N, C-alpha and C positions, 0 to 999 in steps of 0.2 A: 505494502500500500505505499503509495506516494504523502508528500506532509501534506500535500494539497486535501487531496481525499482525506486527510487525517481531519485534517483543518476544519473542513466541509462537515465532517461528521458530529464532529465540539461544537460547530455552532448548531447545528441539528437538533443537538442532545439539550443547548442552551434554550435553545429555540421552542422547544416541546416543554420544557420548565417553565420558561415564562409562560406560555398559555393556557396551559395546566394550574399552575401554582398551586392555592391552598386542597383543590378538587385530587391534589393525588395522594397515595396511601402511602406515607412518610416509612410508618412498619413493615409493608410490603418491602419495600424498596431496599431498606434497613436491610429485612433478611435475606434478600436478592445480592444485596452487592456485597454481604458478608461471604455468602456463599462461595461464590465467585471469585473473589478473593480483589475487589475492588472498588471497597471501603473510602479508600483515601480521597480518590475521584469521583465519588457520589459527593462526597463535602465538596469537594475542590468546583463541583458543576454548579450545586444549590448556591454557594455561596456567590459563586458568577453570576448566576440568575437572581441574585437578589432577593430570594426564598431565605424567612427566618427559619433560622432552626434548634433555635431556643420555645422554649415552654413559657407557659406564664409566669412560671419563677423564676425564668432568664434561667436554666437551667438546658445541658441540649435533649433534642430528644434522640441526640444520635449519641448517648453517654457510653452505650453499651462500646462503641466502633473504638 
């Protein structure tokens, strides 16, 4: 895969996260990110998409990652 293809895929992921936002099942995403070994990438994507990963108490919803 070329760098351009990889960048396009990353932009696609960010676009999907921004579009779906709070409709996403974060528990499901966390579970599969752990299974697939991509939890750090998921956290980065959520951050870059501007999605809060903090609950009402200010604790990370991904504290187990």
